[in-house]
Every structure is written in structure tokens, then in C-alpha cells.
MIDRENPA-726530 format. One record per residue: chain; residue in one letter; x, y, z of N, C-alpha, C, CB in turn; residue number from 0. Coordinates in nm, 4 decimals, padded with zeros to 6 digits. Glycine has a CB too. Example, Ala and Ser with C-alpha at 12.3 -4.5 7.8 and 13.67 -1.06 7.14 Angstrom:
! residues 2
{rec A,a,{01.3190,-00.5690,00.7800},{01.2300,-00.4500,00.7800},{01.3200,-00.3300,00.7800},{01.1308,-00.4473,00.9046},0}
{rec A,s,{01.2850,-00.2250,00.7080},{01.3670,-00.1060,00.7140},{01.2900,00.0030,00.7870},{01.4084,-00.0598,00.5725},1}
//
This chain:
! residues 116
{rec A,q,{02.5280,-00.8798,01.6326},{02.4017,-00.8460,01.5418},{02.4139,-00.6825,01.5370},{02.2377,-00.9053,01.6156},0}
{rec A,v,{02.3694,-00.6119,01.3921},{02.3583,-00.5254,01.4085},{02.2262,-00.4573,01.4003},{02.4340,-00.5000,01.3601},1}
{rec A,q,{02.2156,-00.3647,01.4954},{02.1041,-00.3193,01.5010},{02.0747,-00.1699,01.4921},{02.0640,-00.3676,01.5983},2}
{rec A,l,{01.9303,-00.1271,01.4644},{01.9009,00.0310,01.4467},{01.8842,00.0779,01.5549},{01.7886,00.0752,01.3707},3}
{rec A,v,{01.8850,00.2081,01.5704},{01.8927,00.2844,01.6622},{01.7837,00.4012,01.6891},{02.0065,00.3241,01.6462},4}
{rec A,e,{01.6779,00.4562,01.6854},{01.6107,00.5531,01.6719},{01.6276,00.6326,01.7780},{01.4973,00.5250,01.6475},5}
{rec A,s,{01.6095,00.8115,01.7537},{01.5917,00.9022,01.8727},{01.4952,00.9969,01.8115},{01.7318,00.9759,01.9323},6}
{rec A,g,{01.4887,01.0849,01.8775},{01.3955,01.2047,01.8844},{01.2545,01.2033,01.8685},{01.4299,01.2878,01.7976},7}
{rec A,g,{01.2050,01.1012,01.9530},{01.0828,01.0891,02.0089},{01.0488,01.1608,02.1566},{01.0654,00.9493,02.0142},8}
{rec A,g,{00.9341,01.1763,02.1364},{00.8845,01.2445,02.2667},{00.7570,01.2866,02.2962},{00.9455,01.3488,02.2861},9}
{rec A,l,{00.7168,01.4155,02.3803},{00.6016,01.4335,02.3937},{00.6138,01.5620,02.2994},{00.5494,01.4368,02.5399},10}
{rec A,v,{00.4796,01.5938,02.2321},{00.4520,01.7155,02.1719},{00.3290,01.7387,02.1667},{00.4984,01.7297,02.0569},11}
{rec A,q,{00.2504,01.8953,02.1675},{00.1539,01.9035,02.1724},{00.0845,01.9364,02.0170},{00.1449,01.9799,02.2743},12}
{rec A,a,{-00.0451,01.8766,01.9953},{-00.1034,01.8820,01.8832},{-00.0491,02.0276,01.8212},{-00.2590,01.8629,01.9041},13}
{rec A,g,{-00.0313,01.9642,01.6382},{00.0449,02.1052,01.5741},{00.1648,02.0986,01.6104},{-00.0039,02.2498,01.6196},14}
{rec A,g,{00.2240,02.0634,01.6906},{00.3928,02.0790,01.7011},{00.4410,01.9568,01.5925},{00.4651,02.0442,01.8904},15}
{rec A,s,{00.5857,01.9723,01.6155},{00.6847,01.8880,01.5057},{00.8082,01.8134,01.6102},{00.7734,02.0198,01.3692},16}
{rec A,l,{00.8046,01.7362,01.5553},{00.9209,01.6276,01.5735},{00.9901,01.5743,01.4640},{00.8746,01.5133,01.6353},17}
{rec A,r,{01.1241,01.5730,01.4795},{01.2483,01.5046,01.3528},{01.2988,01.3541,01.4486},{01.4409,01.6538,01.3177},18}
{rec A,l,{01.2684,01.2601,01.4048},{01.2693,01.1204,01.3949},{01.4121,01.1021,01.3313},{01.1419,01.0588,01.3074},19}
{rec A,s,{01.5314,01.0372,01.3693},{01.6281,00.9951,01.3522},{01.6576,00.8217,01.3471},{01.6830,01.0649,01.4357},20}
{rec A,c,{01.7325,00.7868,01.2588},{01.7900,00.6479,01.2463},{01.8976,00.6044,01.2146},{01.7421,00.5898,01.1839},21}
{rec A,a,{01.9938,00.5326,01.2887},{02.1242,00.5259,01.2414},{02.1612,00.3587,01.3106},{02.2269,00.6753,01.3027},22}
{rec A,p,{02.2398,00.2821,01.2244},{02.2830,00.1417,01.2747},{02.3893,00.1562,01.3521},{02.3175,00.0425,01.1709},23}
{rec A,s,{02.4038,00.0347,01.4502},{02.4984,00.0727,01.5373},{02.6758,00.0174,01.4611},{02.4450,-00.0077,01.6977},24}
{rec A,a,{02.6328,-00.0261,01.3325},{02.7195,-00.0603,01.2711},{02.7174,-00.0345,01.1289},{02.7324,-00.1662,01.3005},25}
{rec A,l,{02.8043,00.0041,01.0513},{02.8484,00.0409,00.8850},{02.7022,-00.0546,00.8216},{03.0586,-00.0444,00.8181},26}
{rec A,i,{02.6447,-00.0624,00.7501},{02.5602,-00.0822,00.6677},{02.5679,-00.0860,00.5109},{02.4917,-00.0105,00.7028},27}
{rec A,f,{02.6277,-00.1814,00.4181},{02.6326,-00.1370,00.2735},{02.5113,-00.1543,00.2149},{02.7307,-00.2063,00.1921},28}
{rec A,d,{02.4700,-00.1301,00.0736},{02.3908,-00.1020,-00.0377},{02.2727,-00.0943,00.0401},{02.3919,-00.2027,-00.1586},29}
{rec A,i,{02.2055,-00.0400,00.1358},{02.0673,-00.0457,00.1579},{01.9865,00.0157,00.0595},{02.0370,00.0075,00.2758},30}
{rec A,g,{01.8763,-00.0638,00.0189},{01.7805,-00.0622,-00.0739},{01.6880,00.0649,-00.0520},{01.7071,-00.1922,-00.0682},31}
{rec A,r,{01.6372,00.0476,00.0720},{01.5144,00.1176,00.0899},{01.5331,00.1216,00.2613},{01.3651,00.0306,00.0179},32}
{rec A,m,{01.4837,00.2398,00.2985},{01.4594,00.3007,00.4368},{01.3235,00.3258,00.4692},{01.5277,00.4266,00.4533},33}
{rec A,a,{01.3092,00.2869,00.5711},{01.1617,00.2911,00.5871},{01.0869,00.3400,00.7311},{01.1194,00.1503,00.5586},34}
{rec A,w,{01.0043,00.3558,00.7609},{00.9490,00.4002,00.9081},{00.8267,00.3114,00.9147},{00.9058,00.5762,00.9277},35}
{rec A,y,{00.7735,00.2836,01.0613},{00.6576,00.2284,01.0902},{00.6235,00.2692,01.2017},{00.6529,00.1053,01.0849},36}
{rec A,r,{00.5110,00.2461,01.2105},{00.4448,00.2683,01.3760},{00.3224,00.1871,01.3706},{00.3958,00.4449,01.4259},37}
{rec A,q,{00.2876,00.1506,01.5532},{00.2388,00.0937,01.5621},{00.1459,00.1670,01.7061},{00.3127,-00.0144,01.5410},38}
{rec A,a,{00.0156,00.2109,01.6996},{-00.0347,00.2273,01.8277},{-00.0920,00.1315,01.9171},{-00.1123,00.3050,01.8185},39}
{rec A,p,{-00.0945,00.1721,02.0493},{-00.1588,00.0498,02.1325},{-00.3088,-00.0291,02.0419},{-00.2170,00.1296,02.3060},40}
{rec A,g,{-00.3621,-00.1454,02.0262},{-00.4349,-00.2392,01.9676},{-00.4706,-00.2004,01.8618},{-00.5281,-00.2809,02.0274},41}
{rec A,k,{-00.3826,-00.1719,01.7803},{-00.3707,-00.1428,01.6326},{-00.2362,-00.2003,01.5570},{-00.3744,00.0153,01.6164},42}
{rec A,q,{-00.2530,-00.2838,01.4334},{-00.1819,-00.3224,01.3673},{-00.0418,-00.2297,01.3127},{-00.2654,-00.3631,01.2892},43}
{rec A,r,{00.0694,-00.3011,01.3137},{00.1549,-00.1906,01.2839},{00.1781,-00.1601,01.1501},{00.2717,-00.2070,01.3391},44}
{rec A,e,{00.1921,-00.0464,01.1107},{00.1558,00.0244,00.9801},{00.2686,00.1177,00.8819},{00.0438,00.1209,01.0253},45}
{rec A,l,{00.2812,00.0715,00.7651},{00.3848,00.1596,00.7041},{00.3668,00.3349,00.6957},{00.3955,00.1034,00.5589},46}
{rec A,v,{00.4463,00.3963,00.7611},{00.4089,00.5675,00.7274},{00.5007,00.5951,00.6099},{00.4499,00.6935,00.8694},47}
{rec A,a,{00.6105,00.5922,00.5800},{00.6813,00.6293,00.4906},{00.8133,00.5445,00.4569},{00.7017,00.7511,00.5215},48}
{rec A,s,{00.8711,00.5794,00.3028},{00.9581,00.4760,00.3022},{01.0498,00.5628,00.1702},{00.8781,00.3037,00.2740},49}
{rec A,i,{01.1648,00.5407,00.1547},{01.2358,00.5889,00.0696},{01.3157,00.4938,00.0246},{01.2927,00.6886,00.1073},50}
{rec A,t,{01.3513,00.4997,-00.1317},{01.4721,00.4132,-00.2026},{01.6094,00.4640,-00.1921},{01.4507,00.4007,-00.3535},51}
{rec A,s,{01.7009,00.3834,-00.2814},{01.8250,00.4268,-00.2721},{01.8231,00.5546,-00.4006},{01.9360,00.2895,-00.2901},52}
{rec A,g,{01.7338,00.5226,-00.4450},{01.7263,00.6483,-00.5449},{01.6594,00.7748,-00.5401},{01.6810,00.6121,-00.6476},53}
{rec A,g,{01.5618,00.7622,-00.3975},{01.5234,00.8921,-00.3409},{01.3498,00.9014,-00.3693},{01.6199,01.0245,-00.4227},54}
{rec A,s,{01.3056,00.8073,-00.4776},{01.1788,00.8023,-00.4602},{01.0770,00.7478,-00.2838},{01.1613,00.7089,-00.5831},55}
{rec A,t,{00.9798,00.8509,-00.2697},{00.9388,00.8348,-00.1533},{00.7575,00.8175,-00.1738},{01.0000,00.9631,-00.0633},56}
{rec A,n,{00.7345,00.7273,-00.0602},{00.5842,00.6727,-00.0459},{00.5361,00.7060,00.0652},{00.5630,00.5303,-00.0535},57}
{rec A,y,{00.4308,00.7487,00.1160},{00.3685,00.7913,00.2492},{00.2314,00.7161,00.2611},{00.3458,00.9582,00.2571},58}
{rec A,a,{00.2163,00.6902,00.3698},{00.0847,00.6712,00.4119},{-00.0350,00.7741,00.3746},{00.0957,00.6628,00.5481},59}
{rec A,d,{-00.1565,00.7336,00.3571},{-00.2160,00.8912,00.3513},{-00.2563,00.9362,00.4303},{-00.3021,00.9276,00.2838},60}
{rec A,s,{-00.2398,00.8698,00.5695},{-00.3021,00.9403,00.6777},{-00.1600,01.1133,00.7208},{-00.3230,00.7815,00.8371},61}
{rec A,v,{-00.0515,01.0813,00.6318},{00.0398,01.1539,00.6933},{00.0561,01.1933,00.5545},{00.1556,01.0942,00.7892},62}
{rec A,k,{00.0550,01.2137,00.4513},{00.1076,01.2694,00.3384},{00.0701,01.4516,00.3564},{00.0320,01.1833,00.1964},63}
{rec A,d,{00.1663,01.4953,00.3217},{00.1903,01.6445,00.3491},{00.2076,01.7112,00.4483},{00.1190,01.7044,00.3167},64}
{rec A,r,{00.2424,01.5772,00.5733},{00.2649,01.6411,00.7090},{00.4155,01.5970,00.7431},{00.1487,01.5867,00.8295},65}
{rec A,f,{00.4298,01.4763,00.6925},{00.5434,01.4010,00.7030},{00.6160,01.4031,00.5926},{00.5204,01.2796,00.7354},66}
{rec A,t,{00.7986,01.3884,00.6129},{00.8989,01.4043,00.4999},{00.9724,01.2735,00.5745},{00.9953,01.5761,00.4786},67}
{rec A,i,{01.0250,01.2040,00.4433},{01.1488,01.1117,00.4946},{01.2428,01.1433,00.4272},{01.1414,00.9654,00.4868},68}
{rec A,s,{01.3618,01.1482,00.4751},{01.4788,01.1600,00.4104},{01.6029,01.0518,00.4494},{01.5164,01.2987,00.4348},69}
{rec A,r,{01.6915,01.0566,00.3524},{01.8131,00.9544,00.4017},{01.9587,01.0200,00.3712},{01.8042,00.7976,00.3129},70}
{rec A,d,{02.0320,01.0048,00.4675},{02.1867,01.0553,00.4241},{02.2647,00.9388,00.4357},{02.2584,01.1773,00.5212},71}
{rec A,n,{02.2952,00.9360,00.2738},{02.3914,00.7762,00.2713},{02.5228,00.7797,00.3402},{02.4392,00.7242,00.1082},72}
{rec A,a,{02.5446,00.8723,00.3347},{02.7213,00.8961,00.3955},{02.7134,00.8463,00.5305},{02.7896,01.0783,00.4072},73}
{rec A,k,{02.5904,00.9231,00.6055},{02.5995,00.8819,00.7573},{02.5048,00.7513,00.7835},{02.5466,01.0143,00.8589},74}
{rec A,n,{02.4753,00.6947,00.6862},{02.4058,00.5674,00.7032},{02.2629,00.6307,00.7995},{02.5213,00.4360,00.7927},75}
{rec A,t,{02.1908,00.6831,00.7440},{02.0886,00.7536,00.8494},{01.9264,00.7592,00.7760},{02.1520,00.9339,00.8855},76}
{rec A,a,{01.8486,00.7341,00.8315},{01.7515,00.8023,00.8001},{01.6493,00.8833,00.9052},{01.6949,00.7189,00.7307},77}
{rec A,y,{01.5610,00.9820,00.8450},{01.5156,01.0826,00.8909},{01.3437,01.0769,00.8889},{01.5823,01.1893,00.8157},78}
{rec A,l,{01.2881,01.1270,00.9699},{01.1505,01.1710,00.9493},{01.0857,01.2700,00.9954},{01.0835,01.0977,00.9754},79}
{rec A,q,{01.0770,01.3999,00.9410},{01.0125,01.5085,00.9893},{00.8886,01.5115,01.0085},{01.0316,01.5962,00.9289},80}
{rec A,m,{00.8290,01.5171,01.1152},{00.6983,01.5155,01.1409},{00.6277,01.6399,01.1910},{00.6812,01.4198,01.2237},81}
{rec A,n,{00.5440,01.6907,01.1272},{00.4962,01.8200,01.1203},{00.3306,01.8115,01.1662},{00.5244,01.8785,00.9644},82}
{rec A,s,{00.2963,01.9062,01.1977},{00.1304,01.9336,01.2259},{00.0560,01.8136,01.3032},{00.0444,01.9516,01.0721},83}
{rec A,l,{00.1616,01.7521,01.3861},{00.1197,01.6135,01.4630},{-00.0100,01.6378,01.5225},{00.2250,01.5653,01.5851},84}
{rec A,k,{-00.0942,01.5407,01.5185},{-00.2007,01.5098,01.5715},{-00.2221,01.3995,01.6852},{-00.2632,01.4880,01.4756},85}
{rec A,p,{-00.3218,01.3562,01.7572},{-00.2989,01.2949,01.8640},{-00.2991,01.1583,01.7939},{-00.3957,01.3248,01.9809},86}
{rec A,e,{-00.3678,01.1416,01.6756},{-00.3647,01.0103,01.6136},{-00.2681,00.9427,01.5891},{-00.4095,01.0067,01.5190},87}
{rec A,d,{-00.1328,01.0500,01.5378},{-00.0332,01.0109,01.5368},{00.0499,00.9371,01.6646},{00.0080,01.1033,01.4911},88}
{rec A,t,{00.0079,00.9401,01.7766},{00.0635,00.8986,01.8871},{00.0835,00.7456,01.8361},{-00.0267,00.9283,02.0222},89}
{rec A,a,{00.2258,00.6782,01.8728},{00.2543,00.5608,01.8698},{00.3623,00.5427,01.8671},{00.2107,00.5055,01.7987},90}
{rec A,v,{00.4360,00.3931,01.8758},{00.6025,00.3830,01.8701},{00.6307,00.3459,01.7419},{00.6756,00.2738,01.9704},91}
{rec A,y,{00.7318,00.4217,01.7076},{00.7779,00.4593,01.5498},{00.8910,00.3515,01.5512},{00.8418,00.6432,01.5132},92}
{rec A,y,{00.9646,00.2707,01.4596},{00.9980,00.1848,01.4209},{01.0949,00.2029,01.2524},{00.8761,00.1153,01.4381},93}
{rec A,c,{01.1877,00.2138,01.2973},{01.2632,00.2360,01.1770},{01.3273,00.1216,01.0888},{01.3631,00.3165,01.2150},94}
{rec A,n,{01.3263,00.0860,00.9765},{01.3486,-00.0355,00.8710},{01.4561,-00.0169,00.7773},{01.2253,-00.0608,00.7832},95}
{rec A,f,{01.5457,-00.0840,00.7685},{01.6187,-00.1059,00.6683},{01.6859,-00.2276,00.5652},{01.6816,-00.0572,00.7104},96}
{rec A,v,{01.6285,-00.2319,00.4537},{01.6392,-00.3209,00.3976},{01.7508,-00.3194,00.2853},{01.5262,-00.3426,00.3684},97}
{rec A,r,{01.8518,-00.3879,00.3134},{01.9339,-00.4011,00.2179},{01.8939,-00.4338,00.0082},{02.0043,-00.5134,00.2958},98}
{rec A,m,{01.9519,-00.4256,-00.0744},{01.9521,-00.4343,-00.1585},{01.9047,-00.5574,-00.2287},{02.0346,-00.3959,-00.1657},99}
{rec A,y,{01.9748,-00.6723,-00.1413},{01.9337,-00.8379,-00.1262},{01.8414,-00.8873,-00.0508},{02.0285,-00.9153,-00.0811},100}
{rec A,g,{01.7770,-00.7761,-00.0072},{01.6693,-00.8441,00.0845},{01.6956,-00.8404,00.2596},{01.6652,-01.0088,00.0338},101}
{rec A,r,{01.8173,-00.8448,00.3065},{01.8664,-00.8599,00.4432},{01.8105,-00.6910,00.4951},{02.0638,-00.9003,00.4493},102}
{rec A,e,{01.7194,-00.7505,00.6179},{01.6493,-00.6417,00.6576},{01.6971,-00.6117,00.8329},{01.4794,-00.6789,00.6279},103}
{rec A,y,{01.7076,-00.4732,00.8881},{01.7053,-00.4471,00.9933},{01.5797,-00.3559,01.0921},{01.8129,-00.4060,00.9818},104}
{rec A,w,{01.5904,-00.3667,01.1744},{01.4578,-00.3150,01.2372},{01.5233,-00.2435,01.3937},{01.3260,-00.4691,01.2631},105}
{rec A,g,{01.4984,-00.1459,01.4138},{01.5197,-00.0251,01.5555},{01.4230,-00.1035,01.6748},{01.4351,00.1806,01.5130},106}
{rec A,q,{01.4471,-00.0663,01.7864},{01.3504,-00.1216,01.9213},{01.2325,-00.0230,01.8869},{01.4257,-00.0942,02.1100},107}
{rec A,g,{01.2821,00.0766,01.8548},{01.1293,00.1997,01.8637},{01.1450,00.3080,01.9426},{00.9830,00.1400,01.9337},108}
{rec A,t,{01.0770,00.4258,01.9239},{01.0988,00.5283,01.9819},{00.9218,00.5760,02.0087},{01.2070,00.6239,01.8885},109}
{rec A,q,{00.8906,00.6037,02.1265},{00.7428,00.6592,02.1543},{00.7608,00.8109,02.1259},{00.6828,00.6302,02.3218},110}
{rec A,v,{00.6138,00.8261,02.0405},{00.5760,00.9724,01.9920},{00.4274,00.9488,02.0808},{00.5658,01.0066,01.7845},111}
{rec A,t,{00.4391,01.0736,02.1553},{00.3194,01.0570,02.1823},{00.2801,01.2363,02.1615},{00.2990,00.9714,02.3377},112}
{rec A,v,{00.1332,01.2790,02.1336},{00.1155,01.3767,02.0791},{-00.0491,01.4323,02.1563},{00.1329,01.3419,01.9185},113}
{rec A,s,{-00.0132,01.5157,02.2355},{-00.1429,01.5618,02.2936},{-00.2188,01.6429,02.2469},{-00.1355,01.6051,02.3929},114}
{rec A,s,{-00.3320,01.6502,02.3315},{-00.4398,01.7532,02.2586},{-00.4701,01.8791,02.3267},{-00.5791,01.6879,02.2413},115}
//
């Protein structure tokens, strides 16, 4: 089965930046939406950012103007540029792809820890 693989997580100081990347273990065709979710301890998983095949983006209010989602269709890769990081951004970040007909794929998650 195809899985997504995230990379780029780690430890960063408040105010710093990280860039997450996500690519599948095999080529996936016709990806409609790419998205990043996160889950902090004791909290529900939440949508952080998404991008459609046409390039339309949506962001959670908590990350607007700080995070940027992008995609490289030729490389089948999604990115999340995270700037001005805050301790409350600490979470496991998950990548999600949805094909145009509805089939979806998830990654195992990558830990992002922001220290104060």
C-alpha cells in the first residue's frame, strides 16, 4: 500500500522556522487536495492548511500569515513552510493527500517541537 512520508520536523526555538516535506512511497496520480494536519497531546487533530490541484489554499486561523503550504506536482510533493513558530505549534504534523475521486493517503507524522 502507498504511504506518505513526512520529513523536516524537529526542535526549534520560538520565532524560528521549519519546512516540512511530504512525498509518497510510490507515484500517485490525480491528487486533488494536499493538506497538513496536526495533533497536540490531549487535543483533537486539526486541519492546518490545504491546497487544491488548482492552487487554492486554506489555513487555520491560528497559522494564517505564518505558514505557507505549497505543492510540486511533478515531484508529487507537498510542503509546509512554518515561520514565526510559537510553543503552541508543538504537535505531530501529518500529511494527507486526497485523489480527485476520493481515495486518501496519510503519513505517519513528524514531530515539531517549539521551545520558549
